[in-house]
N, C-alpha and C positions, 0 to 999 in steps of 0.2 A: 477695308471693311472684311474678316475673314469671320468664315461658320465653322460650328462643329457641332454636329445634331442642331439642338432646339439652343447652344451660347454660340453668341456674336462676340469679336471683338473689333473695335473701334481703337486707334492710338492718335491722338490730334497733337498739332504742334504745340500745343501749352503743356506737353510731358504727362498730360492727363490721360487713360486708357478710360474705355465704358466696356466694362463687361455685362451682356445681359441674357437674361433667361426667356427663352420664346415658347411660353405653353401657357398663353392666356385661355381663358383670364385669370385661372386660381392658381398658375405657374404650380403644380407638385414638380416634387422632386424625387429622383430613384440613384442610384447610381452611374448611369450614364451623364445625368446632368452634373452630380457632384465629380464626378472626373471629367469633363469636359472644363470645369469651371477650373478644379486646380490645374490642369493641364496650360490651360489661359494664364492664370498666375505666375506659373513656372516659365512660362516662355515670356512674358513679361518678363519677368525679373531679372532675366538675360538681355533687354533688350537699354540700353541706355540712355532711348527717346523716353520711355516709361519712368515718373516717380510717383508717381497715384494713381490708385485707382478706384473708377466708381462701378460701384453692383450692383444692378437695376433691373426689372423683368417689365415684360410688355402684358398690361391690362390692368384689370381693377386692382389685386393683390395681390402685394411681394411674394406669397409664398405660401399653400393652405398647407403644408409640408408632404408628407406623406400620405398615395391615394392607398388608406386599408379598407378603406369601404370600396370601391369601386376595384380594386388591385391589391385583394388579404395574397394571395399564393404571392404574387411577386414581392409584396412587399414581406413577406416572411422567410424567402429565399434568399432576397439581398441581403436581409439580416443574420442568415444562418450563415454564408458563406461569408459573412465578415469585409466585405467588398463595400459597402454603404461607409460604414467609418473608414475603414482603411485611407480611402478616397477623401471624408471627410480632414482626417488628421493632417493630408497633405495641405487644406489651405490653411491652417494654423499655422504651417510651415513655412510659406512664403514670406518671402522678405519685403515686399513695398505694403507700405499702406491702406487701408482697402474703408472704401465710404461708400455704407450702405442707404439708397434710395427706399424708406417702408412707404408703399401708400397703400389704402387698404389695408389688407390684414399679414400679419406674418406668426403663424399658427404651427406648432410644435417643432418640428424639424424644420419649416422656416422659419421658425422665430430660431433655431437654434445656428440655421445660417445666417442671420441677421447677426449675432452675436459675433458672429466671427470675425467680423468686418470690426476695425476698431474706430469706428465714427458710425450715428444712424443719424438721419436726417429722415423728420415724421411731420405731419399735421396733426391736428385735433382732431380729423378722422380716425386716424390707423387707429388700428388695434393691436397690440400683442397677447400674444393667448398660447401658453404651457399647459394646454389643454388636456396632459394625457392623463392625470389622475381621474379625469370625467370619461375617458377610455379604457378604465380598467388596466393603466401601462403604466410604464415607466420611461423619464425621460430620457433624453439622448442627446447626439450631437454635442457631448461634451457639456452639458448645462451644466452638470455638477460641478463645472470650473469654472463658467462662463459667466451664471449667472448670478450667483453669492458675490464673485471679483467687482459687478454692475451697481448691485441694490444694496449687499450684506446680506448676512446669513439668515436672520428674521424675515426681510422683507422674500428672499428667496424660498422658503421656507411655503408662507402665506402664498404665493403663487403657484408654488407647484401641487399642496396640499389643495385646496380650495380648484385649481384648473378656471379661473374665472378671466374674463376678457379686461385687460387696462387699456383704458383710452389714452391719445396722445398726449393729451394735458398730464396727467397723472404718471403715463410713464418716461414725460421728461424729469418731473419733478423726484422719482425710482431713479430716476439715470439711466434708463433703458433707452432713452432716444436725446444726443445731445442738440440738437438744432428742430426747434419746433416753426413750423409755417404753412402758411395755406396748403394747401393740396396742389394745385396748379402752380406750386412754386419748388416743387422738394427739389424735385431735378436742380432747376439750378442752383441753388442755393448748396446741395453735393456737390456739383460741380464745382464752384465755387471754392468750397473748403478744400476738395482734391485739388484745385489749380494751388492757390494758399500755399499747402503743402508742400506744392512741385515746384512752386518757388525759392524754397530753402533748400538748403544745400545737402542733396542726395545722400551721398556719405554720413555726412553726420547723421539726420534724420535717419538712414537705416542704422544707425549705430546707439542711437538713443532707444531707436523701439525694442531693440536686441536687449538693452540692457534690460529697459523696461518689463519686457517679456517675458525675460529669461527665458528656462527651457518649457514654452508656453505646448508645445506642440507633443514634449512627451508628456505632459502632465495631463494634457485631450486623449491620448493614446493609452494611459493606462486607466483614466475614468471610463472613455469609451469602452472598454471589455469589462467592466461591470456595468455599465448601464447595457450593453449588448443582451449579457448575460440576464440580466432580470427581465429586458423586452421579452427573451426568447419562454423564459421560465412562465412569463405570465400572459404570453400569449395563448396559453393552452387553458386560459385560466375560463370561466361561463362567465366569470365579468366582463374579459375583455371583449368577449361576442356579446354580450349584452350593449356596450358601451358603441360598440362597433355599428349596432343593428339601432341603436337609439339616434346615432347623429343620423345615418340615412333615412329615419323615418320621421328626424324632426320632433322627437320628443326628451322629454327627461329619462336619462338611466334610470335603473329598477335593480341597484347594486346588492347580489345576496353575499358574497363574500368568499364563494368557492369558484 
């Protein structure tokens, strides 16, 4: 096993690598975590012993996204620099198929991270939550591209406009997750799926994936440029400050449109 910061990598004999985030229980993400994930993907891409990746996280939740409430200045700085999304684009540019294990909640940027994978395995207790509008904020992590591709334009509008939580069974029906299993079997099933992918001819899998995804990384790059600009604009609004405060105080926000 190798580690970089809060991300570990373990490559098994069945050509499947486990890439794990270690920031329990909520696994908040920042540029350091996303960069470490991208570095891991790129290193594994050059290793002929790796044919599929299982993306997972330690703790109760897959990822609660960016820690706006506890570290707003750091989040603002990372968004302004552009580093966060530059590193995110690298995840989409990697050539190896990824299966994400979504236990607990995938919220905001955490949902964006889950959607960067080829497949998602979840349980009925899992929650998929594009909560951006409930924060007075614009969505990010390339979800302009990934969310409509999975659930369709109208369902994407529904999830982004309302910011509602989507439980595991609805997530599967919408296309947000590909396998729904009991919570204790999420990792087992994700690894089984990854191993099944790894058993196929690796050159063929990569070729098929490249054909189907097309210039996905370029589309994500263009999308995140717009997303970042709108996020920075809306972070200056009273609504965003109210949204973050409401989350920290565990109450419904009262937006004024300013």
